[in-house]
C-alpha positions in Angstrom: 213.9 208.4 42.0 213.7 205.5 44.4 216.0 203.4 42.1 218.5 206.3 41.9 218.7 206.4 45.7 218.9 202.7 46.2 221.7 202.5 43.6 223.5 205.2 45.5 223.6 203.0 48.5 220.6 203.9 50.8 218.9 201.0 52.6 215.5 202.6 52.4 214.0 205.8 51.2 210.8 207.9 51.3 209.5 211.1 49.8 207.7 214.0 51.5 206.2 217.2 50.1 207.2 220.5 51.7 203.5 221.2 52.1 202.8 218.2 54.4 201.4 218.9 57.9 204.2 216.9 59.6 206.7 219.5 58.4 204.7 222.5 59.7 206.9 223.3 62.6 210.1 223.4 60.6 208.8 224.4 57.1 209.9 228.1 57.5 213.4 226.9 58.5 213.6 224.5 55.6 212.5 227.2 53.1 215.0 229.6 54.6 217.7 227.0 54.1 216.6 226.2 50.5 213.8 228.5 49.2 213.0 226.4 46.2 212.4 223.2 48.3 209.4 221.2 47.0 210.2 217.6 48.0 212.3 216.1 50.8 214.0 212.8 50.2 214.5 211.0 53.5 216.7 207.9 53.6 218.3 205.5 56.1 221.6 203.7 56.3 221.9 200.6 58.5 224.4 200.2 61.3 225.9 196.9 62.4 224.3 195.8 65.6 227.1 194.0 67.5 229.5 197.0 67.5 226.8 199.2 69.0 226.2 196.6 71.7 229.8 196.5 72.8 230.7 197.7 76.3 233.9 199.2 74.6 232.3 202.4 73.5 235.2 203.1 71.1 233.9 200.2 69.0 230.3 201.6 69.1 231.5 205.1 68.2 233.6 203.8 65.3 230.4 202.3 63.9 228.5 205.6 64.4 231.2 207.6 62.6 231.6 205.1 59.8 227.9 205.2 59.0 227.7 209.0 59.3 230.4 209.2 56.7 228.3 206.8 54.5 225.2 209.0 54.9 227.2 212.1 53.9 228.8 210.3 50.9 225.5 208.8 49.7 223.7 212.2 50.1 226.5 213.8 48.0 226.2 211.2 45.3 222.4 211.6 45.1 222.7 215.4 44.8 225.3 214.9 42.1 223.0 212.7 40.1 220.1 215.0 40.5 222.1 218.0 39.4 223.1 216.1 36.2 219.3 215.9 35.5 218.8 219.6 36.1 217.3 219.2 39.5 218.5 221.5 42.3 219.2 219.7 45.5 221.3 219.9 48.7 222.0 217.5 51.6 222.3 219.0 55.1 224.7 217.1 57.5 223.5 213.9 59.1 223.8 215.4 62.6 226.8 217.5 63.3 228.3 220.1 62.7 225.8 222.3 64.3 224.9 225.9 63.6 226.4 227.3 66.8 225.3 230.9 66.1 221.6 229.8 66.1 219.5 231.1 69.0 216.9 228.4 68.3 217.6 224.9 67.1 221.3 224.3 66.7 220.7 221.9 63.7 219.8 223.0 60.2 217.1 220.3 59.8 215.4 217.8 62.1 215.7 214.4 60.4 213.5 212.3 62.7 210.0 213.8 62.0 210.8 213.8 58.3 211.7 210.1 58.4 208.5 209.3 60.2 206.5 211.3 57.6 208.4 209.4 54.9 207.3 206.0 56.2 210.7 205.0 57.5 209.5 204.2 61.0 208.0 205.6 64.1 209.5 207.2 67.2 210.1 204.8 70.1 209.9 205.5 73.8 213.6 206.2 73.7 213.0 209.1 71.1 214.8 207.3 68.3 213.2 206.3 65.0 212.6 202.6 64.8 212.5 201.3 61.2 210.0 198.4 60.8 212.7 196.1 59.4 216.1 197.4 60.6 215.0 198.6 64.0 216.7 201.6 65.5 220.1 200.5 64.1 219.9 203.2 61.5 221.2 206.7 60.8 219.1 209.3 58.9 219.8 211.6 56.0 217.6 214.2 54.2 217.9 215.7 50.8 216.0 218.9 49.8 215.0 219.2 46.1 213.1 221.6 43.9 211.4 218.6 42.2 207.7 217.6 42.5 207.3 213.8 42.8 204.5 211.9 41.1 203.7 210.2 44.4 204.6 210.5 48.1 205.3 208.2 51.0 203.0 207.9 54.0 203.8 207.1 57.6 203.6 203.4 58.6 200.3 202.6 60.4 201.9 201.0 63.5 204.7 201.7 65.9 207.5 199.0 65.9 208.4 200.0 69.5 207.6 197.1 71.8 207.5 199.3 74.9 209.6 196.5 76.5 211.3 199.2 78.6 214.8 197.7 78.1 216.0 201.2 77.1 214.6 202.4 80.5 216.5 199.6 82.3 219.8 200.3 80.4 220.0 204.1 80.5 222.7 204.9 83.2 221.2 208.4 83.9 217.5 207.5 83.9 216.7 209.8 81.0 213.9 207.6 79.8 211.0 207.2 82.2 208.9 204.0 82.3 205.9 206.3 81.8 207.3 207.8 78.6 208.8 210.9 80.2 212.2 212.0 78.7 214.8 214.0 80.7 216.7 215.8 78.0 219.2 217.3 80.4 220.2 213.9 81.8 220.8 212.5 78.4 222.6 215.5 77.0 224.9 215.9 80.1 226.2 212.3 80.0 225.8 210.9 76.5 227.0 214.1 74.8 229.7 214.9 77.3 232.3 215.3 74.6 230.2 217.3 72.3 229.7 221.1 72.4 228.3 221.7 75.9 230.7 219.3 77.6 233.6 220.6 75.6 232.8 224.1 76.8 232.7 222.9 80.4 236.1 221.1 79.9 237.7 224.3 78.4 236.5 226.3 81.4 238.0 223.7 83.8 241.3 224.3 82.0 241.2 228.1 82.1 240.1 228.0 85.8 243.0 225.9 86.8 246.1 227.7 88.1 248.5 224.8 87.2 248.6 221.2 86.0 247.9 219.9 89.5 244.8 222.0 89.8 243.7 220.7 86.4 244.3 217.1 87.4 242.2 217.6 90.5 239.3 218.4 88.3 239.9 216.2 85.3 241.7 212.8 85.5 244.0 211.4 82.9 241.4 209.0 81.4 239.0 211.9 80.9 241.7 214.0 79.2 242.6 211.1 76.9 239.0 210.5 76.0 238.5 214.2 75.1 241.7 214.0 73.0 240.2 211.0 71.2 237.0 212.8 70.5 238.9 215.9 69.2 241.1 213.7 67.0 238.7 211.1 65.6 235.2 212.6 66.1 233.0 213.4 69.1 232.1 210.2 70.9 228.9 209.2 72.6 229.3 208.1 76.2 226.4 205.7 76.2 223.6 205.5 73.6 222.7 202.2 75.4 219.0 202.8 74.5 220.0 202.0 70.9 222.2 199.1 71.9 219.5 197.1 73.7 216.4 197.9 71.6 215.0 194.6 70.2 212.4 196.1 67.8 212.5 195.6 64.0 212.0 192.5 61.9 215.7 191.9 61.5 216.4 192.3 65.2 213.4 190.9 67.2 214.1 187.2 66.6 216.7 186.6 69.2 214.7 188.5 71.7 211.5 186.5 71.2 213.4 183.2 71.0 215.1 183.6 74.4 214.5 186.7 76.4 216.6 185.7 79.3 219.7 185.1 77.1 219.0 188.5 75.4 219.0 190.3 78.7 222.1 188.4 79.9 224.1 189.0 76.7 222.9 192.4 75.6 221.5 194.4 78.5 223.3 193.2 81.6 226.9 193.9 80.4 226.0 197.6 79.9 224.2 197.8 83.3 227.1 196.1 85.0 229.8 198.2 83.4 231.9 200.2 85.8 232.2 203.7 84.3 232.0 207.4 85.0 228.5 208.8 84.6 228.3 212.6 84.1 225.5 214.4 85.9 224.5 217.9 86.8 224.8 218.2 90.6 221.5 217.9 92.5 219.7 216.6 89.4 217.3 213.7 88.9 220.1 211.9 87.1 222.5 212.1 90.0 219.8 210.6 92.3 219.1 207.8 89.7 222.8 206.8 89.3 223.4 206.6 93.1 220.2 204.5 93.6 220.2 202.3 90.5 223.9 201.9 89.6 225.9 202.4 92.8 228.9 200.6 91.2 229.2 203.4 88.6 231.1 206.6 89.5 229.1 209.8 89.6 230.9 212.7 88.0 229.2 216.0 88.8 229.7 218.5 85.9 228.1 221.4 84.1 226.5 220.4 80.8 227.5 223.8 79.3 224.0 224.6 78.1 223.4 228.3 78.2 220.7 230.5 76.9 221.9 233.4 74.8 218.5 235.1 74.8 215.3 235.2 76.7 213.5 233.5 73.9 216.0 230.6 74.1 215.7 230.6 77.9 211.9 230.1 77.7 212.2 227.5 75.0 214.8 225.4 76.9 213.0 225.4 80.3 210.9 222.2 79.6 214.1 220.4 78.5 216.0 221.3 81.6 213.2 220.7 84.1 213.9 218.0 86.8 210.5 216.7 87.7 211.6 214.8 90.8 213.0 218.0 92.3 209.5 219.5 91.9 207.6 216.7 93.5 206.2 218.9 96.3 205.9 222.1 94.3 202.7 223.6 93.0 203.0 227.3 91.9 202.4 229.8 89.1 205.2 232.2 88.2 205.0 235.4 86.2 208.2 236.5 84.5 208.6 240.0 83.0 211.7 240.8 81.0 212.7 244.3 80.0 215.6 246.0 78.3 217.1 244.6 75.1 214.4 241.9 75.0 210.9 242.5 76.2 208.9 239.4 77.1 206.2 238.2 79.5 205.7 234.5 80.3 203.9 232.3 82.8 205.5 229.2 84.1 203.2 226.7 85.9 204.7 223.8 88.0 202.4 221.3 89.5 202.1 217.5 89.7 205.8 217.2 88.6 205.0 218.8 85.3 206.0 222.2 83.8 204.0 224.4 81.4 205.4 227.6 79.8 203.0 230.1 78.2 203.4 233.4 76.6 202.0 236.4 78.5 200.7 236.6 82.1 198.0 234.1 82.7 196.1 233.5 86.0 197.1 234.7 89.4 200.8 234.3 90.2 202.2 232.9 93.4 205.5 234.6 92.6 206.5 237.4 90.2 209.9 238.3 88.8 210.8 241.4 86.8 214.3 241.4 85.3 216.5 243.2 82.9 216.9 240.7 80.1 220.7 240.9 79.8 221.2 240.7 83.5 219.0 237.6 83.7 221.1 235.9 80.9 224.3 236.8 82.7 222.8 235.3 85.9 222.0 232.1 84.2 225.5 231.9 82.8 226.9 232.6 86.4 228.5 235.8 85.2 226.8 237.8 87.9 225.3 237.0 91.3 221.7 237.3 92.5 222.6 239.6 95.3 224.3 242.2 93.1 221.5 242.0 90.5 218.9 242.6 93.3 220.9 245.4 94.9 221.2 247.2 91.6 217.4 246.9 91.0 217.9 245.0 87.8 216.0 242.0 89.3 212.9 242.6 91.4 210.6 239.9 93.0 207.3 239.7 94.6 206.1 236.7 96.6 207.7 234.2 99.0 211.4 233.7 98.3 211.0 230.0 99.1 209.1 229.7 95.9 212.0 231.2 93.9 214.4 228.8 95.6 212.0 225.9 94.8 212.0 227.0 91.2 215.8 227.1 91.1 216.0 223.5 92.4 214.0 222.4 89.4 216.7 223.6 87.1 220.1 222.7 88.6 223.1 223.7 86.6 
């Protein structure tokens, strides 16, 4: 099987049983996708390093798109060969398109934990898989099969991540904390500006504009051209500088170890010094970071288009949208009760710049909120106002309103 995959063009490959503990949190989804799944084939395809390091992001994105096409083609060829041998198999997309109707994860399979389980690397501080030889200059593919393998792959016993913090230094929105914290909202808002959420925000800017002048007041010509390019040639990443500057991996680390000052000057500093628009949610940690760390970059306040379509999704996404620096002086326990189409109870605890979400009501609350579930979802989407919801009795609160305002500051939109 390994030889078959290598002959098809993969740069490395591993095999993981559906029963492995590492797949526990997505096993049900995998079996729903392919009920006969027995073994997962995880593989990597290398990307060229210099294109990804370019300050001209069209060059970097062309490399991304080319290798994504390779992953798709190689996965197709492997499935074809397996079918010829009477083995059922399918290859989910490398990343996008997404399952937009999903109320949970928008992807059909999470490639990263599978790759780690298959011995193809470990997660770095920047939340990308680092292959021991190729570094993070890889893209991942997964194939589901109904075959049982005679042997399996195991995770590598060390992490290639150097924790050099170059990804921390290069990220324009401060999404990667030096302490390992990751701000999903910051990364998603800027790097994925021309993907689903940012596209939604752009369309709404069009529909909210009375004429072309009003539109140009909201979106400049360069932004319009960039969105056209993404729509025409594939959605483009705005940064991904964390990948660009990572020196980990046997094939990559040499130039970093030989002359770190030159590596910083040639690889990291050009991305830091680049004048560019940086997309941030207003009043977010990312906005504060750009203004303080990169004053030469242009802050562009936007909505990231992320909206919860259910209470379940709302509770799931809270940790990913949490802005810890907006909560530096907050210590409170919140009880949420949702009624109507969705019934749910939850406890949200914010203290020491951390957030915890638990099912049910736990402990003594400092603030309580009871809301009709659909009204709350509409409120989050800004389709209704707080005042009208309170006046109609569809949202009721108990406790100091300043705590509710403090909670809202932690989740700017």
